[in-house]
C-alpha positions in Angstrom: 19.8 -2.2 -34.3 20.5 -0.2 -31.1 22.4 -2.0 -28.4 21.8 -1.4 -24.7 18.4 0.3 -25.0 16.3 -2.4 -23.4 13.8 -1.1 -20.8 14.9 -1.9 -17.3 13.1 -4.8 -15.7 10.5 -3.6 -13.1 11.6 -3.9 -9.5 10.0 -6.9 -7.7 9.1 -6.2 -4.1 7.9 -8.7 -1.6 5.6 -8.3 1.4 4.2 -10.5 4.0 2.0 -10.9 7.1 3.3 -11.3 10.6 3.4 -15.1 10.6 4.8 -15.4 7.1 2.0 -17.6 5.7 0.5 -15.0 3.4 3.2 -13.5 1.1 3.0 -11.5 -2.0 5.2 -10.2 -4.8 4.5 -7.0 -6.7 6.4 -5.3 -9.4 6.2 -1.8 -10.8 6.5 1.6 -9.3 4.6 2.4 -6.1 1.7 4.8 -6.6 0.1 7.3 -4.3 1.7 6.3 -1.0 -0.6 8.0 1.6 -1.7 7.7 5.2 -5.4 7.3 6.1 -6.9 8.1 9.5 -10.5 7.2 8.7 -12.5 5.3 11.2 -12.2 2.0 9.3 -8.4 2.2 9.3 -8.0 3.2 12.9 -10.3 0.4 14.0 -8.8 -2.3 11.9 -5.2 -1.3 12.6 -5.5 -0.2 16.2 -3.3 2.7 15.3 -3.8 6.4 14.4 -3.2 5.8 10.6 -2.4 3.2 8.0 0.2 3.7 5.2 -1.3 2.6 1.9 0.8 2.2 -1.3 -0.8 1.5 -4.6 0.3 -0.9 -7.3 -1.3 -2.2 -10.5 -3.6 -5.1 -9.4 -2.5 -7.3 -12.2 1.2 -7.0 -11.0 0.5 -8.6 -7.6 0.9 -12.3 -7.0 0.3 -14.4 -3.9 3.3 -16.6 -3.4 3.3 -17.8 0.2 2.3 -21.1 1.6 -1.0 -19.7 2.8 -2.0 -18.6 -0.7 -4.5 -15.7 -1.2 -5.7 -13.8 1.9 -9.1 -14.0 3.5 -11.3 -11.2 2.2 -13.6 -8.9 4.2 -15.8 -6.2 2.7 -15.6 -3.2 5.0 -17.8 -1.3 2.6 -20.0 -2.7 -0.2 -17.4 -1.9 -2.8 -14.2 -2.1 -0.8 -12.5 -5.4 0.1 -9.6 -6.0 2.5 -7.3 -9.0 2.5 -6.1 -10.4 5.8 -3.9 -13.4 6.6 -6.3 -16.1 7.8 -3.7 -17.4 10.3 -2.4 -14.3 12.1 -4.9 -11.6 11.0 -2.5 -9.1 9.5 -4.2 -6.7 7.1 -2.2 -6.7 3.9 -4.3 -5.2 1.0 -7.4 -3.3 0.1 -9.0 -3.2 -3.3 -12.1 -1.3 -4.6 -14.5 -2.7 -7.1 -13.7 -1.7 -10.7 -10.2 -0.4 -9.8 -7.0 -1.4 -11.7 -5.0 -0.7 -8.5 -4.5 -2.6 -5.3 -3.4 -0.9 -2.2 -0.9 -2.7 0.0 -0.2 -1.8 3.6 3.1 0.0 3.5 4.6 -1.7 6.4 3.9 -5.2 5.0 6.5 -4.4 2.3 10.0 -5.8 2.9 11.4 -2.8 1.0 9.7 0.5 1.7 11.9 2.7 -0.5 9.8 5.2 -2.5 6.8 4.9 -0.2 7.1 8.0 1.9 3.5 9.3 2.2 2.6 12.2 -0.1 -1.0 12.6 1.3 -3.0 12.0 4.4 -6.7 11.1 4.0 -9.1 12.0 6.8 -6.4 14.1 8.4 -9.2 16.0 10.3 -10.0 12.7 12.1 -6.4 12.0 13.1 -5.6 12.1 16.8 -4.5 15.6 17.8 -1.1 14.5 19.1 0.0 13.1 15.7 2.1 15.4 13.6 2.8 14.3 10.0 5.4 15.7 7.7 4.5 14.5 4.2 7.0 13.8 1.4 6.8 16.1 -1.7 4.3 14.7 -4.2 6.4 13.8 -7.3 3.4 14.7 -9.6 2.6 18.1 -8.1 4.5 21.1 -9.5 7.0 22.3 -6.9 7.7 26.0 -6.2 10.8 27.3 -7.8 13.7 27.5 -5.3 15.3 30.9 -4.8 
């Protein structure tokens, strides 16, 4: 028997809407943090981009007094979860996906969520300049 080799317990993160009624817990490592400037995101957020962070769908639990969010299908296969009380957009999930995307700024702890990509960058407002974090899964050039 080997002592002290237990796998570390996954980090549990919490996130919430503006009013605090719709609260979630999610565990596991964040996946594919990225910005999106598509027309859906800019209209729903009122801003130039939304930060999305992926987690396994089966690792997210709704724990607040408001329970699960209200769902709106912004595309036939894409569903967004909003707080029914304050309207905060919290999540997005595609049909058939094992992942759920949470809005990065709904997370209480945003460590490890610096964006590594920017979808629809060509549609971003011209005054927005983005410096992306290095993608941990892309080979990095050798330093000299």
